[in-house]
Every structure is written in structure tokens, then in C-alpha cells.
C-alpha positions as a Markdown table, in Angstrom:
| # | Residue | x | y | z |
|---|---|---|---|---|
| 1 | Met | -1.8 | 35.1 | -24.5 |
| 2 | Lys | -0.4 | 32.1 | -22.6 |
| 3 | Leu | -1.3 | 28.5 | -23.4 |
| 4 | Glu | -1.6 | 26.3 | -20.4 |
| 5 | Phe | -2.7 | 22.7 | -19.6 |
| 6 | Asp | -2.3 | 20.1 | -17.0 |
| 7 | Ala | 0.5 | 17.6 | -17.5 |
| 8 | Ala | -1.7 | 14.6 | -16.6 |
| 9 | Lys | -4.5 | 15.8 | -18.9 |
| 10 | Asp | -1.9 | 16.1 | -21.8 |
| 11 | Glu | -0.5 | 12.6 | -21.1 |
| 12 | Ala | -4.2 | 11.2 | -21.1 |
| 13 | Asn | -4.9 | 13.1 | -24.3 |
| 14 | Val | -1.8 | 11.6 | -26.0 |
| 15 | Ala | -2.9 | 8.1 | -24.8 |
| 16 | Lys | -6.4 | 8.7 | -26.1 |
| 17 | His | -6.2 | 10.7 | -29.2 |
| 18 | Gly | -2.4 | 10.5 | -30.0 |
| 19 | Leu | -2.0 | 14.2 | -29.8 |
| 20 | Ser | -0.2 | 16.5 | -27.3 |
| 21 | Leu | -2.1 | 19.6 | -25.9 |
| 22 | Ala | 1.3 | 21.4 | -26.7 |
| 23 | Tyr | -0.1 | 21.5 | -30.4 |
| 24 | Ala | -3.2 | 23.5 | -29.3 |
| 25 | Met | -2.0 | 26.8 | -30.5 |
| 26 | Leu | -2.0 | 25.3 | -34.0 |
| 27 | Val | -5.7 | 25.2 | -33.9 |
| 28 | Tyr | -6.4 | 28.1 | -31.7 |
| 29 | Gly | -4.4 | 30.5 | -33.9 |
| 30 | Ala | -5.8 | 29.1 | -37.2 |
| 31 | Pro | -7.0 | 31.8 | -39.5 |
| 32 | Asn | -9.9 | 30.0 | -40.8 |
| 33 | Lys | -11.1 | 28.2 | -37.7 |
| 34 | Ile | -14.7 | 27.6 | -36.7 |
| 35 | Thr | -15.5 | 28.5 | -33.0 |
| 36 | Leu | -18.4 | 26.9 | -31.1 |
| 37 | Arg | -19.5 | 27.8 | -27.7 |
| 38 | Ser | -20.5 | 25.0 | -25.2 |
| 39 | Val | -21.6 | 25.2 | -21.5 |
| 40 | Arg | -20.5 | 22.0 | -19.6 |
| 41 | Thr | -20.6 | 21.7 | -15.7 |
| 42 | Gly | -21.5 | 25.3 | -15.6 |
| 43 | Glu | -18.5 | 26.5 | -17.4 |
| 44 | Glu | -18.5 | 28.1 | -20.8 |
| 45 | Arg | -16.1 | 26.1 | -23.1 |
| 46 | Leu | -15.1 | 27.0 | -26.6 |
| 47 | Val | -14.6 | 24.4 | -29.3 |
| 48 | Asp | -12.5 | 25.3 | -32.2 |
| 49 | Val | -12.5 | 23.2 | -35.5 |
| 50 | Ala | -9.6 | 24.1 | -37.9 |
| 51 | Met | -7.5 | 22.9 | -40.8 |
| 52 | Val | -3.9 | 22.8 | -39.5 |
| 53 | Ala | -2.0 | 24.0 | -42.5 |
| 54 | Val | 1.5 | 22.6 | -41.6 |
| 55 | Ala | -0.1 | 19.1 | -41.2 |
| 56 | Gly | -3.0 | 19.3 | -43.7 |
| 57 | Val | -5.3 | 17.8 | -41.2 |
| 58 | Val | -8.5 | 19.0 | -39.4 |
| 59 | Leu | -8.3 | 19.0 | -35.4 |
| 60 | Val | -10.7 | 19.9 | -32.8 |
| 61 | Leu | -9.6 | 21.8 | -29.7 |
| 62 | Val | -11.6 | 22.3 | -26.5 |
| 63 | Tyr | -10.6 | 25.0 | -24.1 |
| 64 | Val | -11.5 | 27.7 | -21.7 |
| 65 | Val | -10.2 | 31.3 | -21.6 |
| 66 | Arg | -9.4 | 32.6 | -18.2 |
| 67 | Gly | -8.2 | 36.1 | -18.4 |
| 68 | Thr | -5.0 | 36.2 | -20.6 |
| 69 | Val | -4.6 | 32.3 | -20.4 |
| 70 | Val | -6.0 | 29.8 | -22.9 |
| 71 | Arg | -6.5 | 26.5 | -20.7 |
| 72 | Ala | -6.6 | 23.5 | -23.2 |
| 73 | Ile | -8.8 | 20.7 | -22.3 |
| 74 | Ser | -8.8 | 18.3 | -25.2 |
| 75 | Leu | -7.2 | 18.0 | -28.6 |
| 76 | Arg | -8.3 | 15.5 | -31.1 |
| 77 | Trp | -8.6 | 14.6 | -34.7 |
| 78 | Ala | -11.9 | 15.9 | -36.3 |
| 79 | Ser | -14.9 | 13.6 | -37.0 |
| 80 | Arg | -16.1 | 13.1 | -40.5 |
| 81 | Ile | -18.9 | 15.6 | -39.8 |
| 82 | Glu | -16.6 | 18.1 | -38.3 |
| 83 | Arg | -14.1 | 17.7 | -41.3 |
| 84 | Gly | -17.1 | 18.5 | -43.5 |
| 85 | Cys | -17.5 | 21.9 | -41.8 |
| 86 | Met | -14.1 | 22.8 | -43.4 |
| 87 | Asn | -15.9 | 23.4 | -46.9 |
| 88 | Lys | -15.8 | 19.8 | -48.1 |
| 89 | Pro | -18.8 | 18.9 | -50.1 |
| 90 | Asn | -21.7 | 17.7 | -48.1 |
| 91 | Lys | -25.4 | 18.5 | -47.4 |
| 92 | Thr | -24.7 | 21.6 | -45.3 |
| 93 | Asn | -26.9 | 24.5 | -46.3 |
| 94 | Trp | -23.8 | 26.8 | -46.8 |
| 95 | Lys | -25.8 | 29.8 | -47.7 |
| 96 | Arg | -27.4 | 29.7 | -44.2 |
| 97 | Val | -23.9 | 29.0 | -42.6 |
| 98 | Lys | -22.2 | 31.8 | -44.6 |
| 99 | Ala | -25.1 | 34.3 | -43.7 |
| 100 | Glu | -24.4 | 33.4 | -40.0 |
| 101 | Ala | -20.6 | 33.6 | -40.4 |
| 102 | Asp | -20.8 | 37.2 | -41.9 |
| 103 | Lys | -22.5 | 38.4 | -38.7 |
| 104 | Pro | -20.1 | 39.8 | -36.1 |
| 105 | Val | -18.9 | 37.3 | -33.6 |
| 106 | Trp | -20.3 | 37.8 | -30.2 |
| 107 | Phe | -17.8 | 38.6 | -27.3 |
| 108 | Asp | -18.0 | 39.9 | -23.9 |
| 109 | Pro | -15.5 | 42.6 | -23.2 |
| 110 | Glu | -15.6 | 41.8 | -19.3 |
| 111 | Thr | -14.3 | 38.2 | -19.9 |
| 112 | Asp | -13.0 | 37.8 | -23.3 |
| 113 | Pro | -9.4 | 38.7 | -24.0 |
| 114 | Tyr | -9.9 | 40.6 | -27.2 |
| 115 | Asp | -12.6 | 41.5 | -29.8 |
| 116 | Pro | -12.4 | 38.8 | -32.6 |
| 117 | Asn | -14.2 | 41.4 | -35.0 |
| 118 | Asp | -11.4 | 43.8 | -34.6 |
| 119 | Glu | -8.2 | 42.7 | -36.7 |
| 120 | Asp | -5.8 | 45.0 | -34.9 |
| 121 | Ala | -6.9 | 43.6 | -31.6 |
| 122 | Val | -6.5 | 39.9 | -32.8 |
| 123 | Ala | -3.0 | 40.9 | -34.3 |
| 124 | Thr | -2.0 | 42.6 | -31.0 |
| 125 | Phe | -3.4 | 39.6 | -28.8 |
| 126 | Trp | -1.3 | 37.1 | -30.7 |
| 127 | Ala | 1.8 | 39.2 | -30.8 |
| 128 | Glu | 1.9 | 39.2 | -27.0 |
| 129 | Ala | 1.0 | 35.4 | -26.8 |
| 130 | Glu | 3.3 | 33.1 | -25.0 |
| 131 | Val | 3.2 | 29.4 | -25.2 |
| 132 | Val | 4.0 | 27.6 | -22.0 |
| 133 | Arg | 5.3 | 24.0 | -22.5 |
| 134 | Pro | 3.9 | 21.1 | -20.7 |
| 135 | Gly | 5.7 | 19.1 | -17.9 |
| 136 | Arg | 8.3 | 19.8 | -15.3 |
| 137 | Pro | 10.8 | 22.6 | -15.4 |
| 138 | Pro | 14.2 | 21.7 | -16.6 |
| 139 | Val | 16.7 | 20.3 | -14.0 |
| 140 | Ala | 20.4 | 20.8 | -13.6 |
| 141 | Val | 20.9 | 17.1 | -13.2 |
| 142 | Lys | 18.6 | 14.8 | -15.3 |
| 143 | Arg | 18.0 | 11.6 | -13.6 |
| 144 | Pro | 18.3 | 8.3 | -15.8 |
| 145 | Thr | 15.2 | 6.3 | -16.3 |
| 146 | Leu | 14.9 | 3.0 | -14.5 |
| 147 | Asn | 13.0 | 0.1 | -15.9 |
| 148 | Met | 12.7 | -2.7 | -13.3 |
| 149 | Arg | 10.3 | -5.5 | -12.2 |
| 150 | Val | 8.5 | -5.4 | -8.8 |
| 151 | Asp | 5.7 | -7.4 | -7.4 |
| 152 | Ala | 2.2 | -6.0 | -8.5 |
| 153 | Asp | 1.1 | -5.4 | -4.9 |
| 154 | Val | 4.3 | -3.5 | -4.1 |
| 155 | Leu | 3.8 | -1.2 | -7.0 |
| 156 | Glu | 0.2 | -0.7 | -6.1 |
| 157 | His | 1.1 | 0.2 | -2.6 |
| 158 | Leu | 3.7 | 2.8 | -3.9 |
| 159 | Arg | 1.2 | 4.4 | -6.5 |
| 160 | Ala | -1.4 | 4.5 | -3.7 |
| 161 | Ser | 0.8 | 6.6 | -1.5 |
| 162 | Gly | 0.1 | 9.6 | -3.9 |
| 163 | Lys | 1.7 | 12.1 | -6.0 |
| 164 | Gly | 5.4 | 12.0 | -5.7 |
| 165 | Trp | 5.9 | 8.3 | -5.0 |
| 166 | Gln | 8.7 | 7.9 | -7.3 |
| 167 | Thr | 10.6 | 10.6 | -5.5 |
| 168 | Arg | 10.0 | 9.0 | -2.2 |
| 169 | Val | 11.3 | 5.7 | -3.6 |
| 170 | Asn | 14.4 | 7.4 | -4.8 |
| 171 | Ala | 14.9 | 9.0 | -1.3 |
| 172 | Val | 14.6 | 5.4 | 0.4 |
| 173 | Leu | 17.1 | 4.0 | -2.1 |
| 174 | Arg | 19.5 | 7.0 | -1.7 |
| 175 | Asp | 19.4 | 6.6 | 2.2 |
| 176 | Ala | 20.1 | 2.8 | 1.8 |
| 177 | Val | 23.2 | 3.5 | -0.3 |
| 178 | Glu | 24.4 | 6.2 | 1.9 |
| 179 | His | 24.2 | 4.0 | 5.0 |
| 180 | Gly | 25.8 | 0.9 | 3.4 |
| 181 | Arg | 22.6 | -1.2 | 3.2 |
| 182 | Leu | 22.8 | -1.6 | -0.5 |
């Protein structure tokens, strides 16, 4: 099983929740997680609530499964109510919850990657899992970061030119250096 996520979505998730989607597998692979199904914009999403043992915190992961790929959508700190689901004292009818939890987990063999009720299938699935790290692939020569001041309208124009604008600015500067204009 591979974990994947959009780099821009990861950056937005870090800005909003302070958590990188790279940690999604900690929740996805948690043994005592609670999984909920949610249909949003016509697509079925899964929501896992789990106590992450290494950090001792409860996190919530929203994701979709596409074939053998887990596509992380959001990772955030659990709310007070969600933390309460992790066996902390509250007003939940635990007899009813446990009765539901003892029932086999529904799964569709056509779309789900494994049967969550079959321990061997779960173990095999996770033994073959592969985590794909976010961001760009490693490069032979790492460019140093430049921090400079430019006029706001110039920066807005550059950003408006679309993805890859920094690469294009670098090409213009390189051309100026090579032709002796800088």
C-alpha cells in the first residue's frame, strides 16, 4: 500500500493544522483506530480517528483509497468530542458502540484493498505498504534559497504567470549573467 498526497495540500495542511500529511500512516496503521465513512462531493472518503502511540495524541485522518494507494486529504488534531471516542469518560452509550464494533467491518472486495476482518489480509497488506514522501524528488545540485525584496506588483505578476514561476525567474537571471548584463 502506498501513501500519497499533493504537496500543495500538505503545505496547506501544515499551515492550517501544524501537521504534515507525511504522518498519515501513523493514523492509518494504528491498531485501535475508529474508521468512519463519509460521502462528500460524490466520492466516498474514510475518516480514521486514532491514538498515535509514539506521540500520545489523538489525530484525525481523512483519506480515500484508490486501488492500492491511500490518498491523504487532511490530517488534524482531534476535537474534544473525537478524543472522547478513544475510551475517555463521557456520556457515550459504550454498550451500544461496542455492540456495533463487534460486528464485522463492511468492505467491498471490488474497491477495498483488503478485508479488514481478516488479520492475515491486514498483515499482508501492511507488509507490502510503501510510503511515498511528499515534495520534489532529490536533485543532484541543490539550489540555495534566496530571500530578497521586490515590489509587490512585480511579485504578483510573477506568481500570476503560474506554476514554475521561480524556475522561469532563475532562467532569466542565468541568461543575464551569461550575457554579461548582470
